C-alpha positions in Angstrom: 9.7 -14.1 18.6 8.7 -17.2 16.6 10.4 -20.4 16.7 13.8 -20.2 14.2 12.0 -22.6 11.7 9.8 -19.6 10.4 11.4 -18.3 7.6 10.5 -14.4 6.6 10.1 -13.4 2.8 10.4 -9.5 1.7 9.0 -8.8 -1.7 9.9 -5.4 -2.9 8.1 -4.0 -5.9 10.1 -1.2 -8.0 10.1 1.0 -11.4 11.9 -1.0 -13.7 12.2 -1.4 -17.2 11.2 -5.4 -18.5 14.8 -5.9 -19.2 15.9 -5.3 -15.8 14.6 -7.0 -12.5 11.4 -5.2 -11.1 10.4 -7.8 -8.1 13.1 -8.5 -5.6 12.8 -11.4 -3.1 15.0 -11.3 0.5 14.9 -13.2 2.9 14.7 -11.6 6.5 16.7 -12.8 9.3 14.4 -12.3 12.3 16.8 -12.5 15.2 19.2 -9.8 13.4 16.8 -7.5 10.8 19.6 -8.5 8.1 18.2 -8.9 4.4 19.8 -11.2 2.0 18.7 -11.5 -1.5 17.1 -14.6 -2.9 16.1 -14.0 -6.1 14.8 -11.4 -8.4 11.8 -11.1 -11.1 12.2 -9.9 -14.8 9.6 -9.2 -17.6 7.4 -6.8 -16.1 7.7 -3.4 -16.3 7.2 -0.8 -13.4 5.9 -3.2 -10.8 5.3 -0.7 -8.9 2.6 -2.2 -6.0 2.3 -5.6 -4.8 -0.7 -7.4 -3.1 -0.2 -11.2 -1.9 -3.2 -13.2 -0.8 -4.4 -14.3 2.3 -3.4 -18.0 2.1 0.3 -16.9 0.8 -0.3 -18.9 -2.2 0.1 -16.0 -5.0 1.6 -12.6 -5.6 -0.1 -10.0 -7.7 1.8 -6.5 -9.5 0.3 -4.0 -11.2 2.1 -2.6 -14.4 2.3 0.9 -13.7 2.7 2.3 -17.4 0.3 4.2 -19.6 0.0 1.7 -22.3 0.4 -2.3 -22.6 0.2 -4.5 -25.5 -0.4 -1.5 -27.8 -3.1 0.0 -25.8 -3.9 2.6 -23.6 -3.8 1.6 -19.8 -1.3 -0.5 -17.9 -1.7 -4.2 -16.5 -1.8 -6.9 -13.8 -0.4 -9.7 -13.3 -0.2 -12.8 -11.4 2.7 -15.2 -9.9 2.4 -18.6 -7.8 4.9 -18.5 -5.2 6.8 -21.5 -4.1 6.0 -22.5 -0.8 9.6 -24.0 -0.1 11.7 -20.8 -1.5 9.4 -17.9 -1.8 10.5 -17.8 -5.7 7.9 -16.6 -8.2 6.6 -18.6 -11.5 4.7 -16.1 -13.8 1.1 -17.2 -14.3 -0.7 -14.4 -17.0 -1.2 -10.7 -17.4 -4.5 -8.9 -18.3 -4.8 -5.2 -18.9 -6.5 -2.7 -16.8 -7.6 -0.3 -19.4 -6.8 2.9 -16.9 -3.3 4.7 -17.2 -0.8 4.6 -14.3 -2.0 1.2 -12.2 -0.9 2.3 -8.8 -2.8 -0.1 -6.0 -4.5 -3.1 -6.1 -6.3 -5.8 -3.5 -8.5 -9.1 -3.0 -11.0 -10.4 -1.6 -10.3 -12.5 1.8 -11.2 -15.4 -0.1 -9.3 -14.4 -3.2 -12.0 -14.5 -5.5 -12.3 -10.7 -6.8 -9.2 -8.3 -7.8 -9.3 -4.7 -7.8 -6.8 -2.2 -9.2 -6.9 1.2 -9.1 -5.8 3.7 -12.0 -4.3 6.8 -11.0 -3.9 9.0 -14.0 -7.3 7.5 -15.5 -9.7 8.2 -12.1 -11.0 4.7 -12.7 -10.5 1.0 -10.7 -10.8 -2.4 -12.7 -12.4 -5.4 -11.3 -11.8 -8.8 -12.3 -12.8 -12.6 -10.6 -9.6 -14.6 -9.7 -9.6 -18.2 -11.2 -9.1 -21.5 -9.3 -5.5 -21.5 -10.3 -4.7 -17.8 -8.9 -4.7 -16.4 -12.6 -6.8 -13.3 -13.1 -9.9 -13.2 -15.1 -11.3 -10.7 -17.6 -12.3 -7.7 -16.5 -15.4 -7.6 -14.8 -16.2 -4.1 -14.3 -14.5 -0.4 -14.5 -15.9 2.2 -12.0 -15.1 5.4 -13.5 -14.9 8.7 -11.1 -15.9 12.1 -12.5 -14.8 16.0 -11.0 -12.2 17.9 -9.9 -10.3 19.3 -6.3 -9.1 22.8 -6.0 -5.4 22.3 -6.7 -5.1 22.5 -10.2 -1.8 21.3 -11.0 -2.5 17.5 -9.0 -6.4 17.7 -8.9 -7.4 18.5 -12.2 -9.3 14.9 -12.9 -9.8 12.4 -10.2 -7.0 10.2 -9.3 -8.0 6.9 -7.8 -5.0 5.8 -5.8 -5.9 3.2 -3.6 -9.0 0.3 -3.1 -9.2 -2.0 -0.6 -11.8 -4.1 1.1 -13.0 -2.5 4.9 -12.2 -5.3 7.4 -15.5 -7.5 7.2 -15.4 -7.1 3.6 -19.1 -4.9 4.0 -17.6 -2.4 1.3 -14.9 -2.1 -1.5 -13.5 1.4 -0.9 -11.7 4.0 -3.2 -9.5 6.8 -2.2 -9.7 9.5 -4.7 -7.0 12.3 -4.6 -8.3 14.1 -7.1 -12.0 14.4 -5.5 -10.8 14.5 -1.7 -13.4 11.8 -1.7 -13.1 8.0 -0.2 -15.7 6.5 -1.6 -17.6 3.0 -0.5 -19.3 0.2 -2.9 -21.2 -2.8 -1.7 -20.0 -5.8 -4.3 -21.9 -8.4 -4.9 -20.0 -11.3 -5.9 -22.3 -13.6 -7.5 -22.9 -10.6 -10.2 -19.6 -8.7 -9.6 -21.3 -5.8 -9.7 -20.5 -2.7 -7.9 -23.3 0.1 -6.0 -21.7 3.1 -4.4 -23.1 3.1 -0.7 -22.0 6.1 0.9 -18.4 8.2 1.4 -16.0 10.7 3.3 -15.5 14.0 2.0 -12.4 15.3 3.8 -11.2 18.9 3.7 -10.8 20.3 -0.1 -7.1 20.3 -1.2 -6.2 17.2 0.9 -5.7 14.8 -1.5 -6.1 11.4 0.5 -4.2 8.9 -1.0 -4.5 6.0 1.8 -6.4 4.2 4.0 -6.0 2.1 7.1 -8.4 0.7 9.8 -7.9 -0.4 13.3 -7.7 -4.5 14.5 -11.3 -3.4 15.6 -12.6 -1.8 12.6 -14.1 0.8 14.6 -11.6 3.5 13.0 -10.5 4.8 9.9 -7.1 6.6 9.2 -7.3 8.4 5.9 -3.8 9.5 5.1 -3.7 13.0 2.9 -0.9 13.6 0.3 -1.0 17.1 -0.5 -2.3 18.4 3.1 0.4 16.4 5.0 -1.7 14.9 7.2 -4.5 12.0 8.9 -7.6 12.0 8.9 -9.5 9.7 11.8 -12.8 8.4 11.3 -15.2 6.4 13.0 -16.7 3.3 11.1 -19.0 2.6 9.6 -20.6 5.7 10.6 -17.9 7.8 9.0 -18.0 10.9 11.6 -14.3 12.5 11.1 -13.0 12.9 14.8 -9.3 14.1 14.2 -7.3 15.8 12.0 -3.9 15.8 12.7 -0.3 16.6 10.7 2.3 13.9 9.6 5.0 16.7 10.2 6.9 18.3 13.6 5.5 22.0 14.1 8.6 23.7 13.6 9.1 21.9 10.0 9.2 24.7 7.4 9.1 23.3 3.7 7.4 21.0 0.9 5.8 17.9 1.7 3.8 15.1 0.4 2.9 12.1 2.8 2.7 8.7 1.0 1.8 5.2 2.9 0.4 4.5 6.4 0.6 1.3 8.4 -0.2 0.0 11.7 1.7 -1.9 14.0 1.0 -5.5 14.5 -0.4 -5.2 18.1 -2.9 -2.3 16.9 -0.6 0.3 19.4 1.2 2.3 16.9 -0.1 4.6 13.5 3.3 5.0 10.7 3.0 7.6 8.3 5.8 8.2 5.7 6.7 12.1 4.6 8.6 12.8 1.4 10.4 16.0 1.9 10.7 15.6 5.5 12.2 12.4 4.8 10.6 10.5 7.7 8.1 8.2 9.1 5.6 9.7 11.8 4.9 7.7 14.7 1.4 8.4 16.5 0.0 6.7 19.6 -3.1 5.1 19.2 -5.8 5.5 22.1 -7.8 2.5 22.0 -10.7 4.0 23.7 -11.0 7.0 21.2 -9.0 5.8 18.4 -7.5 9.5 18.4 -3.7 10.0 17.6 -1.1 11.7 19.4 2.4 12.2 17.5 5.3 10.4 18.9 8.2 11.4 17.0 9.1 12.0 13.2 12.2 9.4 13.0 14.4 9.9 9.9 14.5 7.5 7.0 18.0 7.6 6.2 17.4 8.3 2.4 15.3 10.3 0.3 11.4 9.9 -0.9 10.1 7.6 1.2 7.3 5.3 -0.4 5.8 2.6 1.2 6.9 0.1 4.2 6.1 -2.7 5.9 6.3 -4.0 9.4 7.2 -7.7 9.7 4.2 -10.3 11.2 6.3 -10.3 14.6 6.2 -6.6 14.9 10.1 -6.2 15.9 11.1 -4.6 12.5 10.1 -2.1 10.0 11.2 -1.9 6.4 11.2 1.1 4.2 11.9 1.5 0.3 13.5 5.2 -0.1 12.6 5.6 -4.1 15.2 8.5 -4.7 17.9 6.9 -2.7 17.6 3.8 -4.1 17.9 2.4 -0.5 15.7 -0.4 1.3 16.2 0.4 5.1 15.6 -1.8 8.3 14.4 -0.2 11.7 13.8 -1.9 14.7 10.7 -0.8 16.5 10.8 -0.1 20.3 7.9 -2.0 22.0 6.7 0.4 24.3 7.3 4.1 22.6 6.8 2.7 19.0 9.8 4.9 17.7 12.4 3.3 15.4 16.0 2.8 15.4 17.9 2.1 12.0 19.9 -1.4 12.5 22.3 -2.3 9.9 23.4 -1.0 6.4 20.5 0.1 4.0 20.3 -2.4 0.9 20.7 -0.8 -2.2 18.0 -1.2 -4.8 16.8 0.9 -7.8 13.7 2.7 -7.1 12.0 0.8 -4.9 8.4 1.6 -4.2 6.7 -1.6 -2.4 7.3 -3.7 0.3 5.2 -7.0 1.3 6.7 -9.1 4.1 5.3 -12.7 4.8 6.2 -15.5 7.2 6.2 -18.9 5.8 7.3 -22.6 6.9 11.1 -23.5 6.1 
């Protein structure tokens, strides 16, 4: 465990109106796993996904809406993180010019930010100013096409955008097109050029991607088919497809988030319908996965989750039961044990955890 003077802060994004608190800030007691509320932030509608820069100075949030200031699309907002308290101070907002923004990322140097617009099938890029605020739109990438699922893949749906570990590429995950596309970024000109792509099985509906610590493997979670595709990187060779569900499960399920343990030994994925976290052991040599367990989430519709920097706790947002649940991670098996009482928050969606000095 880290020294006791280190503080662990949990930021929670939700679906909420502007009049209500939408971003919540909690203190995590690293010795017990207990959560204690510090503050809440109003004034931003549906801040469903959050991102924090590598230097822990700024927090960015999408506003997952259909319109912003009377025009088509949602928005993205910037906040300063108080280095002592963890509280947030609003900087500015910019339109995404795409409906229902659902994910965002920055580069390591915090010079560029990109936002995935789910409904529009686009993603939007911006420069980040020296004070952490967001500049004007530098580019918008538009996808075209459709997939075999007529209800969910009638058009492109960009669900995720993030940099590869070495930041050679920016990758976007399109649920509507069954595709993960990799773009080269010219930082000086703020231009993107498509370089390569992964095509998963038609109808799978890819949602998010996670890379191994050594950068040699990528793990794509498919929302519609409830499985994970293991891909060698950078060759993009698919080496395994494995279900996030137990063999005996019969019923409807869609998968959501995917995250890796801090030591790189285990991979976790959330199942909505089965209401579980799938726990996989990772073979360090081959990158292949073995399903260890499906742990009940103690709630309905588990969305995002996060693992604290020490690797001891997994904190989960159960959207439909309005609860945040903390699990202790078994360091040998990766399995999860629910600890304490759940925290009640309306429609939680996203979890981010950081460590700061008290």
